[in-house]
Chimera marker file (.cmm) of the C-alpha trace (Angstrom):
<marker_set name="trace">
<marker id="1" x="-12.232" y="9.081" z="-7.283" r="1" g="1" b="0" radius="0.5"/>
<marker id="2" x="-15.367" y="8.099" z="-5.358" r="1" g="1" b="0" radius="0.5"/>
<marker id="3" x="-15.288" y="4.654" z="-6.924" r="1" g="1" b="0" radius="0.5"/>
<marker id="4" x="-11.672" y="4.105" z="-5.845" r="1" g="1" b="0" radius="0.5"/>
<marker id="5" x="-12.624" y="5.147" z="-2.316" r="1" g="1" b="0" radius="0.5"/>
<marker id="6" x="-15.551" y="2.706" z="-2.422" r="1" g="1" b="0" radius="0.5"/>
<marker id="7" x="-13.333" y="-0.096" z="-3.611" r="1" g="1" b="0" radius="0.5"/>
<marker id="8" x="-10.740" y="0.652" z="-0.885" r="1" g="1" b="0" radius="0.5"/>
<marker id="9" x="-13.549" y="0.690" z="1.627" r="1" g="1" b="0" radius="0.5"/>
<marker id="10" x="-14.782" y="-2.678" z="0.366" r="1" g="1" b="0" radius="0.5"/>
<marker id="11" x="-11.290" y="-4.081" z="0.711" r="1" g="1" b="0" radius="0.5"/>
<marker id="12" x="-11.065" y="-2.754" z="4.260" r="1" g="1" b="0" radius="0.5"/>
<marker id="13" x="-14.474" y="-4.313" z="5.099" r="1" g="1" b="0" radius="0.5"/>
<marker id="14" x="-13.289" y="-7.704" z="3.815" r="1" g="1" b="0" radius="0.5"/>
<marker id="15" x="-10.063" y="-7.309" z="5.818" r="1" g="1" b="0" radius="0.5"/>
<marker id="16" x="-12.059" y="-6.407" z="8.906" r="1" g="1" b="0" radius="0.5"/>
<marker id="17" x="-14.290" y="-9.446" z="8.420" r="1" g="1" b="0" radius="0.5"/>
<marker id="18" x="-11.206" y="-11.688" z="8.231" r="1" g="1" b="0" radius="0.5"/>
<marker id="19" x="-9.619" y="-9.984" z="11.201" r="1" g="1" b="0" radius="0.5"/>
<marker id="20" x="-12.865" y="-10.185" z="13.208" r="1" g="1" b="0" radius="0.5"/>
<marker id="21" x="-12.950" y="-13.923" z="12.394" r="1" g="1" b="0" radius="0.5"/>
<marker id="22" x="-9.596" y="-14.407" z="14.065" r="1" g="1" b="0" radius="0.5"/>
<marker id="23" x="-10.253" y="-12.101" z="16.954" r="1" g="1" b="0" radius="0.5"/>
<marker id="24" x="-13.368" y="-13.973" z="18.055" r="1" g="1" b="0" radius="0.5"/>
<marker id="25" x="-12.448" y="-17.003" z="20.219" r="1" g="1" b="0" radius="0.5"/>
<marker id="26" x="-12.569" y="-20.439" z="18.583" r="1" g="1" b="0" radius="0.5"/>
<marker id="27" x="-15.268" y="-21.578" z="20.957" r="1" g="1" b="0" radius="0.5"/>
<marker id="28" x="-17.648" y="-19.063" z="19.324" r="1" g="1" b="0" radius="0.5"/>
<marker id="29" x="-17.730" y="-20.794" z="15.892" r="1" g="1" b="0" radius="0.5"/>
<marker id="30" x="-21.073" y="-19.421" z="14.778" r="1" g="1" b="0" radius="0.5"/>
<marker id="31" x="-20.164" y="-15.892" z="15.792" r="1" g="1" b="0" radius="0.5"/>
<marker id="32" x="-16.835" y="-16.190" z="13.961" r="1" g="1" b="0" radius="0.5"/>
<marker id="33" x="-18.578" y="-17.216" z="10.787" r="1" g="1" b="0" radius="0.5"/>
<marker id="34" x="-21.200" y="-14.524" z="11.199" r="1" g="1" b="0" radius="0.5"/>
<marker id="35" x="-18.546" y="-11.756" z="11.603" r="1" g="1" b="0" radius="0.5"/>
<marker id="36" x="-16.790" y="-12.935" z="8.429" r="1" g="1" b="0" radius="0.5"/>
<marker id="37" x="-20.086" y="-13.138" z="6.418" r="1" g="1" b="0" radius="0.5"/>
<marker id="38" x="-21.194" y="-9.735" z="7.568" r="1" g="1" b="0" radius="0.5"/>
<marker id="39" x="-17.840" y="-8.269" z="6.486" r="1" g="1" b="0" radius="0.5"/>
<marker id="40" x="-18.206" y="-9.818" z="3.064" r="1" g="1" b="0" radius="0.5"/>
<marker id="41" x="-21.847" y="-8.750" z="2.764" r="1" g="1" b="0" radius="0.5"/>
<marker id="42" x="-21.010" y="-5.124" z="3.627" r="1" g="1" b="0" radius="0.5"/>
<marker id="43" x="-18.126" y="-5.152" z="1.154" r="1" g="1" b="0" radius="0.5"/>
<marker id="44" x="-20.462" y="-6.544" z="-1.539" r="1" g="1" b="0" radius="0.5"/>
<marker id="45" x="-22.982" y="-3.802" z="-0.788" r="1" g="1" b="0" radius="0.5"/>
<marker id="46" x="-20.318" y="-1.133" z="-1.150" r="1" g="1" b="0" radius="0.5"/>
<marker id="47" x="-19.078" y="-2.594" z="-4.406" r="1" g="1" b="0" radius="0.5"/>
<marker id="48" x="-22.662" y="-2.899" z="-5.692" r="1" g="1" b="0" radius="0.5"/>
<marker id="49" x="-23.206" y="0.860" z="-5.470" r="1" g="1" b="0" radius="0.5"/>
<marker id="50" x="-19.903" y="1.716" z="-7.206" r="1" g="1" b="0" radius="0.5"/>
<marker id="51" x="-19.630" y="2.187" z="-10.992" r="1" g="1" b="0" radius="0.5"/>
<marker id="52" x="-17.556" y="-0.992" z="-11.500" r="1" g="1" b="0" radius="0.5"/>
<marker id="53" x="-20.058" y="-2.954" z="-9.426" r="1" g="1" b="0" radius="0.5"/>
<marker id="54" x="-23.010" y="-1.621" z="-11.517" r="1" g="1" b="0" radius="0.5"/>
<marker id="55" x="-21.079" y="-2.510" z="-14.688" r="1" g="1" b="0" radius="0.5"/>
<marker id="56" x="-20.531" y="-5.999" z="-13.440" r="1" g="1" b="0" radius="0.5"/>
<marker id="57" x="-24.182" y="-6.456" z="-12.578" r="1" g="1" b="0" radius="0.5"/>
<marker id="58" x="-25.104" y="-5.261" z="-16.126" r="1" g="1" b="0" radius="0.5"/>
<marker id="59" x="-22.523" y="-7.611" z="-17.631" r="1" g="1" b="0" radius="0.5"/>
<marker id="60" x="-23.877" y="-10.522" z="-15.620" r="1" g="1" b="0" radius="0.5"/>
<marker id="61" x="-27.429" y="-9.682" z="-16.666" r="1" g="1" b="0" radius="0.5"/>
<marker id="62" x="-26.324" y="-9.564" z="-20.344" r="1" g="1" b="0" radius="0.5"/>
<marker id="63" x="-24.536" y="-12.869" z="-19.960" r="1" g="1" b="0" radius="0.5"/>
<marker id="64" x="-27.587" y="-14.604" z="-18.628" r="1" g="1" b="0" radius="0.5"/>
<marker id="65" x="-29.656" y="-13.148" z="-21.480" r="1" g="1" b="0" radius="0.5"/>
<marker id="66" x="-27.118" y="-14.479" z="-23.980" r="1" g="1" b="0" radius="0.5"/>
<marker id="67" x="-27.065" y="-17.903" z="-22.314" r="1" g="1" b="0" radius="0.5"/>
<marker id="68" x="-30.852" y="-18.065" z="-22.751" r="1" g="1" b="0" radius="0.5"/>
<marker id="69" x="-30.413" y="-17.629" z="-26.513" r="1" g="1" b="0" radius="0.5"/>
<marker id="70" x="-28.203" y="-20.731" z="-26.862" r="1" g="1" b="0" radius="0.5"/>
<marker id="71" x="-29.817" y="-23.560" z="-28.831" r="1" g="1" b="0" radius="0.5"/>
<marker id="72" x="-28.930" y="-26.735" z="-27.011" r="1" g="1" b="0" radius="0.5"/>
<marker id="73" x="-28.714" y="-30.049" z="-28.853" r="1" g="1" b="0" radius="0.5"/>
<marker id="74" x="-31.475" y="-32.578" z="-28.478" r="1" g="1" b="0" radius="0.5"/>
<marker id="75" x="-30.906" y="-35.813" z="-26.569" r="1" g="1" b="0" radius="0.5"/>
<marker id="76" x="-30.718" y="-37.772" z="-29.868" r="1" g="1" b="0" radius="0.5"/>
<marker id="77" x="-28.061" y="-35.344" z="-31.261" r="1" g="1" b="0" radius="0.5"/>
<marker id="78" x="-26.008" y="-35.563" z="-28.019" r="1" g="1" b="0" radius="0.5"/>
<marker id="79" x="-26.117" y="-39.389" z="-28.125" r="1" g="1" b="0" radius="0.5"/>
<marker id="80" x="-25.115" y="-39.528" z="-31.777" r="1" g="1" b="0" radius="0.5"/>
<marker id="81" x="-22.192" y="-37.155" z="-31.269" r="1" g="1" b="0" radius="0.5"/>
<marker id="82" x="-21.004" y="-39.064" z="-28.234" r="1" g="1" b="0" radius="0.5"/>
<marker id="83" x="-21.166" y="-42.322" z="-30.215" r="1" g="1" b="0" radius="0.5"/>
<marker id="84" x="-19.169" y="-40.707" z="-32.986" r="1" g="1" b="0" radius="0.5"/>
<marker id="85" x="-16.494" y="-39.621" z="-30.493" r="1" g="1" b="0" radius="0.5"/>
<marker id="86" x="-16.282" y="-43.157" z="-29.051" r="1" g="1" b="0" radius="0.5"/>
<marker id="87" x="-15.948" y="-44.664" z="-32.552" r="1" g="1" b="0" radius="0.5"/>
<marker id="88" x="-13.277" y="-42.140" z="-33.466" r="1" g="1" b="0" radius="0.5"/>
<marker id="89" x="-11.301" y="-42.845" z="-30.299" r="1" g="1" b="0" radius="0.5"/>
<marker id="90" x="-11.565" y="-46.580" z="-30.944" r="1" g="1" b="0" radius="0.5"/>
<marker id="91" x="-10.359" y="-46.233" z="-34.550" r="1" g="1" b="0" radius="0.5"/>
<marker id="92" x="-7.522" y="-43.969" z="-33.495" r="1" g="1" b="0" radius="0.5"/>
<marker id="93" x="-6.463" y="-46.414" z="-30.729" r="1" g="1" b="0" radius="0.5"/>
<marker id="94" x="-6.424" y="-49.297" z="-33.206" r="1" g="1" b="0" radius="0.5"/>
<marker id="95" x="-4.381" y="-47.231" z="-35.637" r="1" g="1" b="0" radius="0.5"/>
<marker id="96" x="-1.837" y="-46.245" z="-32.988" r="1" g="1" b="0" radius="0.5"/>
<marker id="97" x="-1.576" y="-49.889" z="-31.848" r="1" g="1" b="0" radius="0.5"/>
<marker id="98" x="-1.070" y="-51.000" z="-35.458" r="1" g="1" b="0" radius="0.5"/>
<marker id="99" x="1.644" y="-48.387" z="-36.074" r="1" g="1" b="0" radius="0.5"/>
<marker id="100" x="3.377" y="-49.221" z="-32.792" r="1" g="1" b="0" radius="0.5"/>
<marker id="101" x="3.269" y="-52.967" z="-33.417" r="1" g="1" b="0" radius="0.5"/>
<marker id="102" x="4.587" y="-52.471" z="-36.953" r="1" g="1" b="0" radius="0.5"/>
<marker id="103" x="7.480" y="-50.325" z="-35.886" r="1" g="1" b="0" radius="0.5"/>
<marker id="104" x="8.329" y="-52.676" z="-33.050" r="1" g="1" b="0" radius="0.5"/>
<marker id="105" x="8.361" y="-55.577" z="-35.453" r="1" g="1" b="0" radius="0.5"/>
<marker id="106" x="10.343" y="-53.674" z="-38.030" r="1" g="1" b="0" radius="0.5"/>
<marker id="107" x="13.046" y="-52.410" z="-35.667" r="1" g="1" b="0" radius="0.5"/>
<marker id="108" x="13.400" y="-55.365" z="-33.370" r="1" g="1" b="0" radius="0.5"/>
<marker id="109" x="12.808" y="-58.295" z="-35.690" r="1" g="1" b="0" radius="0.5"/>
<marker id="110" x="14.042" y="-57.042" z="-39.078" r="1" g="1" b="0" radius="0.5"/>
<marker id="111" x="16.782" y="-54.514" z="-38.333" r="1" g="1" b="0" radius="0.5"/>
<marker id="112" x="18.157" y="-55.689" z="-34.941" r="1" g="1" b="0" radius="0.5"/>
<marker id="113" x="17.255" y="-59.385" z="-35.416" r="1" g="1" b="0" radius="0.5"/>
<marker id="114" x="16.324" y="-59.855" z="-31.772" r="1" g="1" b="0" radius="0.5"/>
<marker id="115" x="13.004" y="-61.521" z="-32.372" r="1" g="1" b="0" radius="0.5"/>
<link id1="1" id2="2" r="1" g="1" b="0" radius="0.2"/>
<link id1="2" id2="3" r="1" g="1" b="0" radius="0.2"/>
<link id1="3" id2="4" r="1" g="1" b="0" radius="0.2"/>
<link id1="4" id2="5" r="1" g="1" b="0" radius="0.2"/>
<link id1="5" id2="6" r="1" g="1" b="0" radius="0.2"/>
<link id1="6" id2="7" r="1" g="1" b="0" radius="0.2"/>
<link id1="7" id2="8" r="1" g="1" b="0" radius="0.2"/>
<link id1="8" id2="9" r="1" g="1" b="0" radius="0.2"/>
<link id1="9" id2="10" r="1" g="1" b="0" radius="0.2"/>
<link id1="10" id2="11" r="1" g="1" b="0" radius="0.2"/>
<link id1="11" id2="12" r="1" g="1" b="0" radius="0.2"/>
<link id1="12" id2="13" r="1" g="1" b="0" radius="0.2"/>
<link id1="13" id2="14" r="1" g="1" b="0" radius="0.2"/>
<link id1="14" id2="15" r="1" g="1" b="0" radius="0.2"/>
<link id1="15" id2="16" r="1" g="1" b="0" radius="0.2"/>
<link id1="16" id2="17" r="1" g="1" b="0" radius="0.2"/>
<link id1="17" id2="18" r="1" g="1" b="0" radius="0.2"/>
<link id1="18" id2="19" r="1" g="1" b="0" radius="0.2"/>
<link id1="19" id2="20" r="1" g="1" b="0" radius="0.2"/>
<link id1="20" id2="21" r="1" g="1" b="0" radius="0.2"/>
<link id1="21" id2="22" r="1" g="1" b="0" radius="0.2"/>
<link id1="22" id2="23" r="1" g="1" b="0" radius="0.2"/>
<link id1="23" id2="24" r="1" g="1" b="0" radius="0.2"/>
<link id1="24" id2="25" r="1" g="1" b="0" radius="0.2"/>
<link id1="25" id2="26" r="1" g="1" b="0" radius="0.2"/>
<link id1="26" id2="27" r="1" g="1" b="0" radius="0.2"/>
<link id1="27" id2="28" r="1" g="1" b="0" radius="0.2"/>
<link id1="28" id2="29" r="1" g="1" b="0" radius="0.2"/>
<link id1="29" id2="30" r="1" g="1" b="0" radius="0.2"/>
<link id1="30" id2="31" r="1" g="1" b="0" radius="0.2"/>
<link id1="31" id2="32" r="1" g="1" b="0" radius="0.2"/>
<link id1="32" id2="33" r="1" g="1" b="0" radius="0.2"/>
<link id1="33" id2="34" r="1" g="1" b="0" radius="0.2"/>
<link id1="34" id2="35" r="1" g="1" b="0" radius="0.2"/>
<link id1="35" id2="36" r="1" g="1" b="0" radius="0.2"/>
<link id1="36" id2="37" r="1" g="1" b="0" radius="0.2"/>
<link id1="37" id2="38" r="1" g="1" b="0" radius="0.2"/>
<link id1="38" id2="39" r="1" g="1" b="0" radius="0.2"/>
<link id1="39" id2="40" r="1" g="1" b="0" radius="0.2"/>
<link id1="40" id2="41" r="1" g="1" b="0" radius="0.2"/>
<link id1="41" id2="42" r="1" g="1" b="0" radius="0.2"/>
<link id1="42" id2="43" r="1" g="1" b="0" radius="0.2"/>
<link id1="43" id2="44" r="1" g="1" b="0" radius="0.2"/>
<link id1="44" id2="45" r="1" g="1" b="0" radius="0.2"/>
<link id1="45" id2="46" r="1" g="1" b="0" radius="0.2"/>
<link id1="46" id2="47" r="1" g="1" b="0" radius="0.2"/>
<link id1="47" id2="48" r="1" g="1" b="0" radius="0.2"/>
<link id1="48" id2="49" r="1" g="1" b="0" radius="0.2"/>
<link id1="49" id2="50" r="1" g="1" b="0" radius="0.2"/>
<link id1="50" id2="51" r="1" g="1" b="0" radius="0.2"/>
<link id1="51" id2="52" r="1" g="1" b="0" radius="0.2"/>
<link id1="52" id2="53" r="1" g="1" b="0" radius="0.2"/>
<link id1="53" id2="54" r="1" g="1" b="0" radius="0.2"/>
<link id1="54" id2="55" r="1" g="1" b="0" radius="0.2"/>
<link id1="55" id2="56" r="1" g="1" b="0" radius="0.2"/>
<link id1="56" id2="57" r="1" g="1" b="0" radius="0.2"/>
<link id1="57" id2="58" r="1" g="1" b="0" radius="0.2"/>
<link id1="58" id2="59" r="1" g="1" b="0" radius="0.2"/>
<link id1="59" id2="60" r="1" g="1" b="0" radius="0.2"/>
<link id1="60" id2="61" r="1" g="1" b="0" radius="0.2"/>
<link id1="61" id2="62" r="1" g="1" b="0" radius="0.2"/>
<link id1="62" id2="63" r="1" g="1" b="0" radius="0.2"/>
<link id1="63" id2="64" r="1" g="1" b="0" radius="0.2"/>
<link id1="64" id2="65" r="1" g="1" b="0" radius="0.2"/>
<link id1="65" id2="66" r="1" g="1" b="0" radius="0.2"/>
<link id1="66" id2="67" r="1" g="1" b="0" radius="0.2"/>
<link id1="67" id2="68" r="1" g="1" b="0" radius="0.2"/>
<link id1="68" id2="69" r="1" g="1" b="0" radius="0.2"/>
<link id1="69" id2="70" r="1" g="1" b="0" radius="0.2"/>
<link id1="70" id2="71" r="1" g="1" b="0" radius="0.2"/>
<link id1="71" id2="72" r="1" g="1" b="0" radius="0.2"/>
<link id1="72" id2="73" r="1" g="1" b="0" radius="0.2"/>
<link id1="73" id2="74" r="1" g="1" b="0" radius="0.2"/>
<link id1="74" id2="75" r="1" g="1" b="0" radius="0.2"/>
<link id1="75" id2="76" r="1" g="1" b="0" radius="0.2"/>
<link id1="76" id2="77" r="1" g="1" b="0" radius="0.2"/>
<link id1="77" id2="78" r="1" g="1" b="0" radius="0.2"/>
<link id1="78" id2="79" r="1" g="1" b="0" radius="0.2"/>
<link id1="79" id2="80" r="1" g="1" b="0" radius="0.2"/>
<link id1="80" id2="81" r="1" g="1" b="0" radius="0.2"/>
<link id1="81" id2="82" r="1" g="1" b="0" radius="0.2"/>
<link id1="82" id2="83" r="1" g="1" b="0" radius="0.2"/>
<link id1="83" id2="84" r="1" g="1" b="0" radius="0.2"/>
<link id1="84" id2="85" r="1" g="1" b="0" radius="0.2"/>
<link id1="85" id2="86" r="1" g="1" b="0" radius="0.2"/>
<link id1="86" id2="87" r="1" g="1" b="0" radius="0.2"/>
<link id1="87" id2="88" r="1" g="1" b="0" radius="0.2"/>
<link id1="88" id2="89" r="1" g="1" b="0" radius="0.2"/>
<link id1="89" id2="90" r="1" g="1" b="0" radius="0.2"/>
<link id1="90" id2="91" r="1" g="1" b="0" radius="0.2"/>
<link id1="91" id2="92" r="1" g="1" b="0" radius="0.2"/>
<link id1="92" id2="93" r="1" g="1" b="0" radius="0.2"/>
<link id1="93" id2="94" r="1" g="1" b="0" radius="0.2"/>
<link id1="94" id2="95" r="1" g="1" b="0" radius="0.2"/>
<link id1="95" id2="96" r="1" g="1" b="0" radius="0.2"/>
<link id1="96" id2="97" r="1" g="1" b="0" radius="0.2"/>
<link id1="97" id2="98" r="1" g="1" b="0" radius="0.2"/>
<link id1="98" id2="99" r="1" g="1" b="0" radius="0.2"/>
<link id1="99" id2="100" r="1" g="1" b="0" radius="0.2"/>
<link id1="100" id2="101" r="1" g="1" b="0" radius="0.2"/>
<link id1="101" id2="102" r="1" g="1" b="0" radius="0.2"/>
<link id1="102" id2="103" r="1" g="1" b="0" radius="0.2"/>
<link id1="103" id2="104" r="1" g="1" b="0" radius="0.2"/>
<link id1="104" id2="105" r="1" g="1" b="0" radius="0.2"/>
<link id1="105" id2="106" r="1" g="1" b="0" radius="0.2"/>
<link id1="106" id2="107" r="1" g="1" b="0" radius="0.2"/>
<link id1="107" id2="108" r="1" g="1" b="0" radius="0.2"/>
<link id1="108" id2="109" r="1" g="1" b="0" radius="0.2"/>
<link id1="109" id2="110" r="1" g="1" b="0" radius="0.2"/>
<link id1="110" id2="111" r="1" g="1" b="0" radius="0.2"/>
<link id1="111" id2="112" r="1" g="1" b="0" radius="0.2"/>
<link id1="112" id2="113" r="1" g="1" b="0" radius="0.2"/>
<link id1="113" id2="114" r="1" g="1" b="0" radius="0.2"/>
<link id1="114" id2="115" r="1" g="1" b="0" radius="0.2"/>
</marker_set>
């Protein structure tokens, strides 16, 4: 129940930051932005101390740890794979052009005799 109250409080803080942004006159641009940022910061602080906030922080920490375990390809491997993709796209484009030209020739010249 406490976590729900904290999340509702965080939502109210965000809403108060937005409302404060619109209540401050447009001539006070820096103050408007500051009111909004303070509302968001307070809401983030409230969420941080809630159970879902702590779980999110743990999840983010685990995600960073998993990302560090990734074995990235070398520059040579990346260049080779990119070259293979370009060659495949070129071959596929030539194949599609050949099929299209053949079907056009077959239907328009042979069957319909329009060529």
